[in-house]
C-alpha positions as semicolon CSV with decimal commas, in nm:
position;residue;x (nm);y (nm);z (nm)
1;M;6,653;20,632;3,260
2;N;6,441;20,328;3,184
3;K;6,343;20,468;2,855
4;V;6,698;20,527;2,763
5;I;6,777;20,174;2,839
6;L;6,473;20,060;2,625
7;A;6,581;20,286;2,332
8;L;6,920;20,155;2,378
9;M;6,824;19,821;2,361
10;V;6,560;19,863;2,036
11;L;6,858;20,041;1,866
12;G;7,068;19,751;1,951
13;T;6,854;19,518;1,812
14;V;6,766;19,684;1,503
15;F;7,132;19,733;1,410
16;A;7,231;19,362;1,534
17;C;6,959;19,202;1,285
18;E;7,082;19,097;0,969
19;T;6,894;19,212;0,690
20;E;6,798;19,050;0,361
21;D;7,043;19,243;0,136
22;A;7,325;19,161;0,372
23;N;7,352;18,816;0,186
24;P;7,192;18,857;-0,128
25;A;7,192;18,601;-0,417
26;K;7,410;18,655;-0,703
27;K;7,380;18,601;-1,070
28;R;7,663;18,573;-1,335
29;R;7,583;18,604;-1,688
30;A;7,879;18,533;-1,960
31;F;7,936;18,390;-2,292
32;F;8,225;18,238;-2,453
33;E;8,343;18,192;-2,805
34;N;8,565;17,895;-2,982
35;A;8,470;17,662;-2,702
36;E;8,249;17,347;-2,664
37;L;8,066;17,172;-2,385
38;R;8,005;16,799;-2,341
39;L;7,874;16,616;-2,006
40;S;8,129;16,383;-1,867
41;D;8,054;16,004;-1,837
42;N;7,960;16,061;-1,487
43;A;7,597;16,228;-1,555
44;G;7,499;16,490;-1,353
45;V;7,825;16,672;-1,303
46;Y;7,985;17,008;-1,444
47;P;8,013;16,982;-1,803
48;I;8,349;16,949;-1,952
49;W;8,485;17,237;-2,175
50;T;8,699;17,189;-2,480
51;R;8,804;17,409;-2,769
52;G;8,575;17,408;-3,065
53;E;8,383;17,611;-3,300
54;K;8,056;17,711;-3,087
55;T;7,967;18,008;-2,859
56;I;7,871;17,899;-2,495
57;F;7,634;18,080;-2,249
58;Q;7,664;18,042;-1,879
59;F;7,425;18,160;-1,655
60;A;7,515;18,085;-1,280
61;Y;7,257;18,169;-0,963
62;V;7,463;18,176;-0,662
63;H;7,192;18,102;-0,371
64;P;7,276;18,332;-0,048
65;D;7,431;18,127;0,237
66;D;7,248;18,046;0,526
67;P;7,520;18,133;0,852
68;L;7,297;17,888;1,074
69;I;7,358;17,590;0,817
70;A;7,715;17,449;0,742
71;D;7,794;17,354;0,360
72;D;7,465;17,478;0,252
73;E;7,629;17,651;-0,054
74;L;7,437;17,615;-0,392
75;T;7,477;17,719;-0,754
76;E;7,242;17,649;-1,027
77;H;7,405;17,664;-1,383
78;F;7,215;17,702;-1,706
79;W;7,428;17,616;-1,993
80;L;7,340;17,697;-2,367
81;E;7,575;17,610;-2,689
82;I;7,501;17,744;-3,001
83;P;7,681;17,740;-3,343
84;A;7,927;18,055;-3,365
85;N;7,772;18,216;-3,658
86;L;7,428;18,268;-3,519
87;E;7,325;18,639;-3,417
88;E;6,983;18,556;-3,308
89;F;6,822;18,224;-3,173
90;S;6,481;18,082;-3,011
91;V;6,420;17,712;-2,840
92;E;6,071;17,642;-2,748
93;G;5,984;17,286;-2,584
94;T;6,224;16,979;-2,649
95;L;6,556;16,994;-2,858
96;S;6,553;16,736;-3,122
97;A;6,876;16,508;-3,186
98;E;6,945;16,681;-3,503
99;S;6,933;17,032;-3,329
100;D;7,269;17,234;-3,325
101;I;7,202;17,375;-3,005
102;E;7,257;17,209;-2,675
103;V;7,114;17,289;-2,348
104;Y;7,254;17,187;-1,978
105;Y;7,111;17,219;-1,635
106;T;7,355;17,162;-1,340
107;R;7,389;17,226;-0,977
108;S;7,695;17,252;-0,770
109;C;7,688;17,206;-0,411
110;F;7,826;16,988;-0,139
111;C;7,590;16,707;-0,247
112;Y;7,613;16,399;-0,491
113;I;7,390;16,445;-0,809
114;P;7,362;16,132;-0,954
115;E;7,205;16,184;-1,290
116;A;7,180;16,438;-1,568
117;F;6,863;16,634;-1,574
118;E;6,583;16,643;-1,826
119;F;6,384;16,912;-1,947
120;S;6,023;16,912;-1,919
121;R;5,964;17,283;-2,012
122;L;6,204;17,492;-2,187
123;R;6,187;17,822;-2,367
124;V;6,508;18,012;-2,465
125;N;6,565;18,344;-2,671
126;G;6,868;18,513;-2,743
127;R;6,987;18,803;-2,970
128;K;7,331;18,972;-3,023
129;T;7,325;19,357;-2,956
130;A;7,683;19,420;-3,009
131;Q;8,012;19,231;-3,076
132;N;8,077;19,161;-2,714
133;K;7,694;19,165;-2,571
134;W;7,398;18,920;-2,604
135;L;7,063;18,966;-2,486
136;V;6,934;18,592;-2,356
137;S;6,623;18,508;-2,167
138;F;6,526;18,199;-2,054
139;E;6,262;17,994;-1,872
140;M;6,324;17,611;-1,774
141;T;6,205;17,324;-1,546
142;A;6,428;17,036;-1,516
143;E;6,350;16,706;-1,381
144;G;6,581;16,499;-1,145
145;E;6,576;16,194;-0,948
146;F;6,429;16,387;-0,646
147;D;6,285;16,672;-0,717
148;T;6,195;16,941;-1,000
149;Y;6,363;17,238;-1,051
150;K;6,251;17,591;-1,216
151;L;6,497;17,853;-1,296
152;S;6,423;18,193;-1,533
153;D;6,606;18,476;-1,620
154;S;6,662;18,752;-1,848
155;G;6,952;18,982;-1,880
156;T;7,277;19,101;-2,085
157;Y;7,562;18,848;-2,132
158;R;7,900;18,998;-2,195
159;I;8,196;18,814;-2,348
160;D;8,449;18,637;-2,127
161;T;8,744;18,418;-2,176
162;F;8,830;18,078;-2,061
163;N;9,195;18,009;-1,953
164;W;9,295;17,664;-2,141
165;E;9,624;17,601;-1,950
């Protein structure tokens, strides 16, 4: 009888424990045509979208929630804006003031981010593979007032639409 109770307790413990896959991180890869981005006057916040002549790539990494911490939600965004006529691009290092490619890194959370981030390392490559798909890879390190943030990814970006109303 004791063995049965012990076995039931072990099984109950195994099934009660949350696995890593129960709350995985999520990635979003999308690109938008006929739009442009700019940072608001309050640096460090989400970029402002406007109609325009560029193509925008958005990578979002939604960190897993910790059920034991209230308001721990964090999403990192990597934004890339290129001229609409490009079908391939490559960026290594820093962007010059004359560059027609713009790159932004933002973090959204239940916290105040007082500044825009500066890139200390940047490598981005992209190639259009179909009318509605791009293959984009990036590695970046961004410096902020309080910390250094690294983010990298490689994957297929699919066309999406933006509701202007």
